[in-house]
N, C-alpha and C positions, 0 to 999 in steps of 0.2 A: 038234418042230413036226411037223406032218403036211405034205403035201402041198396038203390043203385050205386050210390055216389059211395057208401063204405070202403075203405080201404081195407087190407089184410089186416094190419093191426086191429081195424074195428070188428072184423069177424070174427080173427082168433080172440079178442075181449069176448064177443057174444060165444063163443065157445061152437062157432057152427063148423068147424073140422072135426066136433066130437058127435055136435046135433046130427049133424049132414054131410058125412065125410064127402059124398059123393059131389054135393054141390060144390064145396072147396075146392075140390079135385079140380074140377071147371074153372075155378078162378085163376090155377098155378098151372094147368100141363096145356098145350107145351110152355114151358116157360119161353117169353120173347124179351122182357125186361127183368130189372131185380131193383131193389131200392137200395138206392144208397145210403140210406140212414138204417136200416135194420138188418138189409142184406135178404130179404124174403125175394122169392121168384114168382111173377106172374106172367099170366096169358097176356096179358092188355097194360099196355102204363097207366091207365088211371086207374088198374087197382092198388097201386102203392101211392106211396106219398111222393118221392123223391126219386123217378123212374129213370134209369137208365138202360137202352138198349143194348142186350147180347146179341154181339155181332159174330 
């Protein structure tokens, strides 16, 4: 799976939020979807495994 296909869980596992906080923030802000599995918010539906739109 390529970097552009990785979900937030994969990025957190790789410690992106620690190694490159600004890149991680771009994936989560502004949150338009959340994962129905883990609850993480994301800027795009494809950034989480089981997305649900925030309305």
